[in-house]
N, CA, C and O atoms as a GROMACS GRO file, in nm:
protein
  284
    1MET      N    1  -0.175   2.732   1.570
    1MET     CA    2  -0.192   2.853   1.492
    1MET      C    3  -0.093   2.859   1.378
    1MET      O    4  -0.126   2.909   1.270
    2SER      N    5   0.026   2.808   1.399
    2SER     CA    6   0.125   2.813   1.292
    2SER      C    7   0.086   2.723   1.176
    2SER      O    8   0.126   2.749   1.062
    3MET      N    9   0.009   2.617   1.202
    3MET     CA   10  -0.035   2.529   1.093
    3MET      C   11  -0.125   2.603   0.996
    3MET      O   12  -0.121   2.577   0.876
    4VAL      N   13  -0.206   2.695   1.046
    4VAL     CA   14  -0.293   2.774   0.960
    4VAL      C   15  -0.208   2.858   0.865
    4VAL      O   16  -0.241   2.869   0.746
    5HIS      N   17  -0.101   2.915   0.914
    5HIS     CA   18  -0.014   2.995   0.829
    5HIS      C   19   0.052   2.909   0.722
    5HIS      O   20   0.068   2.952   0.608
    6LEU      N   21   0.092   2.786   0.758
    6LEU     CA   22   0.156   2.697   0.662
    6LEU      C   23   0.061   2.652   0.552
    6LEU      O   24   0.103   2.633   0.438
    7VAL      N   25  -0.067   2.636   0.586
    7VAL     CA   26  -0.164   2.594   0.486
    7VAL      C   27  -0.184   2.703   0.382
    7VAL      O   28  -0.213   2.673   0.266
    8LEU      N   29  -0.169   2.828   0.421
    8LEU     CA   30  -0.192   2.939   0.330
    8LEU      C   31  -0.077   2.965   0.234
    8LEU      O   32  -0.091   3.045   0.142
    9ILE      N   33   0.037   2.900   0.253
    9ILE     CA   34   0.152   2.921   0.165
    9ILE      C   35   0.134   2.836   0.040
    9ILE      O   36   0.124   2.713   0.049
   10PRO      N   37   0.129   2.899  -0.078
   10PRO     CA   38   0.112   2.821  -0.201
   10PRO      C   39   0.243   2.753  -0.242
   10PRO      O   40   0.350   2.815  -0.241
   11ILE      N   41   0.234   2.627  -0.277
   11ILE     CA   42   0.350   2.552  -0.325
   11ILE      C   43   0.315   2.497  -0.463
   11ILE      O   44   0.241   2.399  -0.475
   12PRO      N   45   0.367   2.560  -0.568
   12PRO     CA   46   0.333   2.513  -0.703
   12PRO      C   47   0.404   2.382  -0.735
   12PRO      O   48   0.526   2.371  -0.717
   13GLU      N   49   0.330   2.284  -0.781
   13GLU     CA   50   0.391   2.159  -0.823
   13GLU      C   51   0.310   2.099  -0.937
   13GLU      O   52   0.188   2.118  -0.947
   14GLN      N   53   0.380   2.027  -1.022
   14GLN     CA   54   0.314   1.966  -1.138
   14GLN      C   55   0.269   1.825  -1.102
   14GLN      O   56   0.327   1.758  -1.016
   15ALA      N   57   0.164   1.784  -1.169
   15ALA     CA   58   0.115   1.647  -1.147
   15ALA      C   59   0.215   1.548  -1.206
   15ALA      O   60   0.272   1.574  -1.312
   16PRO      N   61   0.239   1.436  -1.139
   16PRO     CA   62   0.333   1.337  -1.194
   16PRO      C   63   0.281   1.276  -1.323
   16PRO      O   64   0.161   1.256  -1.341
   17GLU      N   65   0.373   1.248  -1.413
   17GLU     CA   66   0.336   1.187  -1.540
   17GLU      C   67   0.332   1.036  -1.526
   17GLU      O   68   0.423   0.976  -1.467
   18ARG      N   69   0.228   0.974  -1.579
   18ARG     CA   70   0.216   0.828  -1.575
   18ARG      C   71   0.277   0.770  -1.702
   18ARG      O   72   0.267   0.826  -1.810
   19GLU      N   73   0.340   0.655  -1.683
   19GLU     CA   74   0.393   0.585  -1.799
   19GLU      C   75   0.277   0.524  -1.876
   19GLU      O   76   0.184   0.472  -1.815
   20PRO      N   77   0.282   0.529  -2.007
   20PRO     CA   78   0.172   0.469  -2.084
   20PRO      C   79   0.169   0.318  -2.068
   20PRO      O   80   0.273   0.252  -2.071
   21GLY      N   81   0.050   0.264  -2.052
   21GLY     CA   82   0.033   0.120  -2.040
   21GLY      C   83   0.049   0.066  -1.899
   21GLY      O   84   0.041  -0.056  -1.880
   22ARG      N   85   0.070   0.151  -1.799
   22ARG     CA   86   0.085   0.104  -1.661
   22ARG      C   87  -0.036   0.148  -1.580
   22ARG      O   88  -0.085   0.260  -1.595
   23ASN      N   89  -0.082   0.060  -1.496
   23ASN     CA   90  -0.192   0.095  -1.407
   23ASN      C   91  -0.161   0.042  -1.267
   23ASN      O   92  -0.055  -0.016  -1.244
   24ARG      N   93  -0.251   0.062  -1.176
   24ARG     CA   94  -0.227   0.024  -1.036
   24ARG      C   95  -0.217  -0.127  -1.018
   24ARG      O   96  -0.143  -0.175  -0.932
   25ALA      N   97  -0.290  -0.203  -1.099
   25ALA     CA   98  -0.286  -0.349  -1.086
   25ALA      C   99  -0.146  -0.401  -1.119
   25ALA      O  100  -0.097  -0.493  -1.053
   26ILE      N  101  -0.083  -0.343  -1.219
   26ILE     CA  102   0.053  -0.386  -1.255
   26ILE      C  103   0.149  -0.350  -1.142
   26ILE      O  104   0.235  -0.431  -1.107
   27ASP      N  105   0.135  -0.231  -1.084
   27ASP     CA  106   0.222  -0.190  -0.974
   27ASP      C  107   0.204  -0.280  -0.853
   27ASP      O  108   0.302  -0.316  -0.787
   28LEU      N  109   0.081  -0.317  -0.823
   28LEU     CA  110   0.053  -0.405  -0.710
   28LEU      C  111   0.114  -0.543  -0.733
   28LEU      O  112   0.172  -0.602  -0.641
   29LYS      N  113   0.099  -0.595  -0.855
   29LYS     CA  114   0.155  -0.727  -0.887
   29LYS      C  115   0.308  -0.724  -0.877
   29LYS      O  116   0.368  -0.818  -0.825
   30MET      N  117   0.370  -0.618  -0.927
   30MET     CA  118   0.515  -0.608  -0.921
   30MET      C  119   0.564  -0.595  -0.776
   30MET      O  120   0.667  -0.651  -0.740
   31GLY      N  121   0.490  -0.521  -0.695
   31GLY     CA  122   0.526  -0.508  -0.554
   31GLY      C  123   0.518  -0.640  -0.480
   31GLY      O  124   0.607  -0.673  -0.402
   32PHE      N  125   0.413  -0.715  -0.506
   32PHE     CA  126   0.397  -0.845  -0.441
   32PHE      C  127   0.505  -0.942  -0.488
   32PHE      O  128   0.559  -1.019  -0.408
   33THR      N  129   0.536  -0.938  -0.618
   33THR     CA  130   0.642  -1.022  -0.672
   33THR      C  131   0.777  -0.988  -0.608
   33THR      O  132   0.857  -1.077  -0.579
   34THR      N  133   0.801  -0.860  -0.587
   34THR     CA  134   0.926  -0.816  -0.524
   34THR      C  135   0.934  -0.864  -0.380
   34THR      O  136   1.040  -0.909  -0.336
   35VAL      N  137   0.825  -0.855  -0.307
   35VAL     CA  138   0.824  -0.902  -0.168
   35VAL      C  139   0.853  -1.051  -0.162
   35VAL      O  140   0.927  -1.096  -0.075
   36LEU      N  141   0.796  -1.127  -0.254
   36LEU     CA  142   0.820  -1.272  -0.256
   36LEU      C  143   0.962  -1.306  -0.300
   36LEU      O  144   1.015  -1.411  -0.261
   37ALA      N  145   1.023  -1.220  -0.380
   37ALA     CA  146   1.158  -1.248  -0.431
   37ALA      C  147   1.266  -1.229  -0.324
   37ALA      O  148   1.373  -1.289  -0.334
   38ILE      N  149   1.240  -1.148  -0.224
   38ILE     CA  150   1.340  -1.122  -0.120
   38ILE      C  151   1.319  -1.222  -0.006
   38ILE      O  152   1.212  -1.224   0.055
   39PRO      N  153   1.419  -1.304   0.022
   39PRO     CA  154   1.402  -1.408   0.125
   39PRO      C  155   1.376  -1.348   0.264
   39PRO      O  156   1.450  -1.261   0.310
   40GLY      N  157   1.271  -1.395   0.328
   40GLY     CA  158   1.240  -1.354   0.464
   40GLY      C  159   1.159  -1.226   0.476
   40GLY      O  160   1.115  -1.192   0.586
   41LEU      N  161   1.138  -1.155   0.366
   41LEU     CA  162   1.066  -1.028   0.376
   41LEU      C  163   0.918  -1.049   0.407
   41LEU      O  164   0.861  -0.975   0.486
   42LEU      N  165   0.857  -1.149   0.346
   42LEU     CA  166   0.715  -1.175   0.372
   42LEU      C  167   0.694  -1.214   0.518
   42LEU      O  168   0.599  -1.168   0.581
   43SER      N  169   0.781  -1.299   0.571
   43SER     CA  170   0.766  -1.338   0.712
   43SER      C  171   0.790  -1.219   0.804
   43SER      O  172   0.725  -1.207   0.908
   44LEU      N  173   0.882  -1.130   0.767
   44LEU     CA  174   0.906  -1.009   0.846
   44LEU      C  175   0.784  -0.918   0.845
   44LEU      O  176   0.748  -0.860   0.948
   45ILE      N  177   0.720  -0.904   0.730
   45ILE     CA  178   0.599  -0.821   0.720
   45ILE      C  179   0.486  -0.882   0.804
   45ILE      O  180   0.416  -0.810   0.875
   46ILE      N  181   0.468  -1.013   0.795
   46ILE     CA  182   0.362  -1.079   0.873
   46ILE      C  183   0.391  -1.067   1.022
   46ILE      O  184   0.300  -1.040   1.100
   47PHE      N  185   0.517  -1.086   1.064
   47PHE     CA  186   0.553  -1.071   1.204
   47PHE      C  187   0.526  -0.929   1.252
   47PHE      O  188   0.474  -0.909   1.362
   48SER      N  189   0.562  -0.829   1.172
   48SER     CA  190   0.540  -0.690   1.211
   48SER      C  191   0.392  -0.659   1.224
   48SER      O  192   0.350  -0.588   1.315
   49MET      N  193   0.311  -0.712   1.131
   49MET     CA  194   0.166  -0.690   1.139
   49MET      C  195   0.109  -0.752   1.267
   49MET      O  196   0.031  -0.688   1.338
   50PHE      N  197   0.150  -0.876   1.296
   50PHE     CA  198   0.103  -0.944   1.417
   50PHE      C  199   0.148  -0.870   1.542
   50PHE      O  200   0.071  -0.851   1.636
   51ASN      N  201   0.275  -0.827   1.543
   51ASN     CA  202   0.330  -0.757   1.657
   51ASN      C  203   0.257  -0.625   1.682
   51ASN      O  204   0.227  -0.591   1.797
   52ASN      N  205   0.229  -0.550   1.577
   52ASN     CA  206   0.157  -0.424   1.592
   52ASN      C  207   0.014  -0.447   1.640
   52ASN      O  208  -0.038  -0.370   1.720
   53PHE      N  209  -0.049  -0.552   1.590
   53PHE     CA  210  -0.185  -0.583   1.633
   53PHE      C  211  -0.188  -0.618   1.782
   53PHE      O  212  -0.269  -0.564   1.857
   54VAL      N  213  -0.099  -0.708   1.824
   54VAL     CA  214  -0.094  -0.749   1.964
   54VAL      C  215  -0.056  -0.630   2.053
   54VAL      O  216  -0.114  -0.611   2.160
   55GLY      N  217   0.040  -0.549   2.008
   55GLY     CA  218   0.079  -0.431   2.085
   55GLY      C  219  -0.035  -0.332   2.100
   55GLY      O  220  -0.051  -0.271   2.206
   56GLY      N  221  -0.114  -0.315   1.994
   56GLY     CA  222  -0.229  -0.224   2.002
   56GLY      C  223  -0.335  -0.273   2.098
   56GLY      O  224  -0.391  -0.194   2.175
   57VAL      N  225  -0.362  -0.403   2.094
   57VAL     CA  226  -0.460  -0.461   2.188
   57VAL      C  227  -0.408  -0.447   2.331
   57VAL      O  228  -0.484  -0.411   2.421
   58TYR      N  229  -0.280  -0.476   2.351
   58TYR     CA  230  -0.220  -0.467   2.484
   58TYR      C  231  -0.229  -0.323   2.536
   58TYR      O  232  -0.263  -0.302   2.653
   59MET      N  233  -0.198  -0.226   2.452
   59MET     CA  234  -0.203  -0.085   2.495
   59MET      C  235  -0.347  -0.044   2.530
   59MET      O  236  -0.369   0.030   2.626
   60ALA      N  237  -0.443  -0.093   2.450
   60ALA     CA  238  -0.583  -0.060   2.480
   60ALA      C  239  -0.626  -0.120   2.613
   60ALA      O  240  -0.694  -0.055   2.692
   61LEU      N  241  -0.585  -0.244   2.639
   61LEU     CA  242  -0.621  -0.308   2.766
   61LEU      C  243  -0.552  -0.240   2.884
   61LEU      O  244  -0.612  -0.223   2.989
   62MET      N  245  -0.426  -0.202   2.867
   62MET     CA  246  -0.355  -0.133   2.975
   62MET      C  247  -0.417   0.005   3.000
   62MET      O  248  -0.420   0.052   3.114
   63ASP      N  249  -0.465   0.068   2.895
   63ASP     CA  250  -0.531   0.198   2.912
   63ASP      C  251  -0.659   0.181   2.992
   63ASP      O  252  -0.690   0.262   3.079
   64LEU      N  253  -0.734   0.076   2.964
   64LEU     CA  254  -0.857   0.050   3.040
   64LEU      C  255  -0.823   0.021   3.186
   64LEU      O  256  -0.893   0.067   3.276
   65ARG      N  257  -0.717  -0.054   3.209
   65ARG     CA  258  -0.676  -0.087   3.345
   65ARG      C  259  -0.631   0.038   3.420
   65ARG      O  260  -0.660   0.054   3.538
   66ALA      N  261  -0.560   0.127   3.351
   66ALA     CA  262  -0.514   0.252   3.415
   66ALA      C  263  -0.633   0.340   3.450
   66ALA      O  264  -0.631   0.407   3.553
   67ASP      N  265  -0.735   0.340   3.366
   67ASP     CA  266  -0.854   0.420   3.396
   67ASP      C  267  -0.927   0.367   3.517
   67ASP      O  268  -0.986   0.444   3.592
   68ASP      N  269  -0.924   0.236   3.538
   68ASP     CA  270  -0.989   0.177   3.656
   68ASP      C  271  -0.920   0.220   3.785
   68ASP      O  272  -0.987   0.242   3.887
   69HIS      N  273  -0.789   0.233   3.782
   69HIS     CA  274  -0.716   0.274   3.903
   69HIS      C  275  -0.735   0.422   3.934
   69HIS      O  276  -0.723   0.462   4.050
   70VAL      N  277  -0.764   0.503   3.835
   70VAL     CA  278  -0.780   0.648   3.857
   70VAL      C  279  -0.912   0.674   3.927
   70VAL      O  280  -0.920   0.764   4.011
   71ARG      N  281  -1.014   0.599   3.894
   71ARG     CA  282  -1.147   0.625   3.949
   71ARG      C  283  -1.155   0.571   4.084
   71ARG      O  284  -1.259   0.582   4.149
   0.00000   0.00000   0.00000
């Protein structure tokens, strides 16, 4: 119920200004270049992605196993 009250509170804010000549493709390229420039960051990102994927699958399988024991 309190979330409904928070949604009704107006918060005035201005739209962010974009720099002329910049678009999302440039930001994406710069981000990828930055990740490659920092030693070990790409491998850390890949490891984290793999770890989260395996952890999610493991949790889903354990949830199925727990449901079997309840019934």
